N, C-alpha and C positions, 0 to 999 in steps of 0.2 A: 566438496559440496557438489550433488547433483544438480546440472542445470536440466530445467523442465521447461517446456513449451508451455505458455498460459493456458492454451487450451487442454493439454495434460492435466494440469492443476486443476482446472475447472471441471473437468471429467471425473478426477478422483474426488473433488469435493460434492458432487452430485451423488455419489455412493454413499454418502452419510445419512442416516437416518436422522427423521425429525425427533427432537426432544421439546418437552413441556417447557422447561427452564434451561434453555441453551447456556452453555457457559462461555460459548464463542459465538460471535454476530459478526458477519461479513458485511460491508455496505461500500457502496461507491458514494462518494460526495457529488451532490446534485448539479455541478458545473463542469463547464468545458475547461480543458487545461491552461487556456489563454488567460485565464482571470488570474493575474498575478498574486500569489499568496494565498489562495482560497484552501489549497491542499493543506498548508499549515495551519490555517485557522480550523478547519475541519478536524485536523489531528490532534489539535490541543483540546478542543472540544470532546472528543472520543476518549481523550486520556483524563478529562476531568470525569467524565461519566463512567469509566472501567473500574471494575473491582480487582481486576487482577493483571490483564494485559490488553494490548492493541495491537492487532496486526494491519499492516498498512503496504501498499505496493507504491513504489518510488522508482522514477527512472534512475539508473545506475550513475549516471553522469552527476546527480544532484548528491550523492552518498554524503560528500563532505559536508555541506550544508544542513542536512537531514542530522548528521551526528552533531553539529555545532548546536541545533535547536534542542536535540536529545540533552546534550550537557548542559544548556542553559535551564531546561526545565526540571534538571536532576533525575531524569529516568534512564534506565538502561535500554541501549539500543542494539538489538543483534539481527544480522542478516542471516535468514533463515534459507533462502534459497535464491539463487542468482536465475531469472528466468529471461526468455525472449520473446517478445509479442510482435506479431505481425499487424500493424497498425494499419488499416484501410484508408485510403484517401476520403476526406469528407468535404472538401469543397472544390470548386471547379478550377481554381488557381492552383491547386497541388499537382505538380508536375510528373509525380510518381503514381501508380495505382495504389501502391502500398509501400510502408518503409518498416522495416525490422528493428525494433529497439530493445534495448537491454533493460529490464526492469529488476529491482530488488524486493522480494518479500521481506518485510522487516517486522520485527516483534519489538514492541516497547512494554517495559515494565519496571516496577519498584514497588517497595512496601509502601510508599504514599505516594500516589499520582497527583500532579499539578492542580491547583485550584485556580 
């Protein structure tokens, strides 16, 4: 599996032309990561709305937890790419100007997504 920098992935995605009825929609949930469990709530809603699959970015360190939730929801989870993301400091109390974190691009799918 090729490791991509998130900026490289974003660049590749920007080269995709617009479609009237897209089969793939990428979104970022509208909260900061410090709100515990919000990413999983957003993911479950996305899975309920999806017709075929959901693609989501998660810290690699949480992969076991994400797999546990996928098993619980009876959806297939596949790590499509392992990426590195340069996360800039966003608060004054952050000691480093940026931190390089590992993230997974994950595809969730099943014949019947959870309700």
